[in-house]
N, C-alpha and C positions, 0 to 999 in steps of 0.2 A: 374757717379752717380750710376748706375746699378752695376758695378763691386765693388764698396766700400761696398754697401748694402750687396751683396751676400757673401763678405769675412766676413763682421761684424757678418752675421748670421752663416755662417760656424764655425766662431772662437767661438761664444756664444754655438753653440751646443756642440763643443769639449769642451769648458771650463767647462759647467755645466752638461757634460756626459748626455746631453739629451736622447741619443737613448738607452743608457743601462738603465735609469730610465723609459722609455716607455717600453722596452721589459719586465722588472720586473712588470710594472703595468699591462701589458697586460696579463703576465703569472698568475698573481694573479687573474684577471679577469675570466679567462678560466678555472681556476681550479675547480674542483668539490667540493673540501672541502672549497675553499676559504681562504687556508691556504697554499698554494703552495710556497715552498721554491725557491729562485731564481735559484739554481742548479738543481733542482728536475723536470725533463721533463717527469717522468714515467706518471703522471696523464693526460699529454697532448697527449698521443699515442690514437689515433682513430682507430679502427678497420673497421667501415662502414663509410666512407666519402660520404656525398651526396651533390648535388648543387641544387639550387632552379631554377626552370623552370616555367615562368608565366602560360604558358598552361597546363603542366603536373604535376606539384607540385614538389615533390622532385624526381631527378633522379640521377644515379650512377655517381660518378666521374670518370675520366681517360677514358671516351668513347667520341669518336668524334661523335656529333650528327650532323654534317653539312649534307646537302642534296645535292645529286648530283653525278654524276659519275666523278671520278677523275682519270680514267685509261689513 
């Protein structure tokens, strides 16, 4: 039963091009103007990427905040 359900979902995702539709919807939601064309990624370029920390607020991305000695 599990294998049949997994294959049915896989086939439906492919048949209805679900991932492509999701990407287009997400790009539209994230665009500054709200009118981002699917092939236009220029509005999605971010110069200052930040992460949320529940204690510090926003923190810079790409930094290891793990505490401890790893030598």
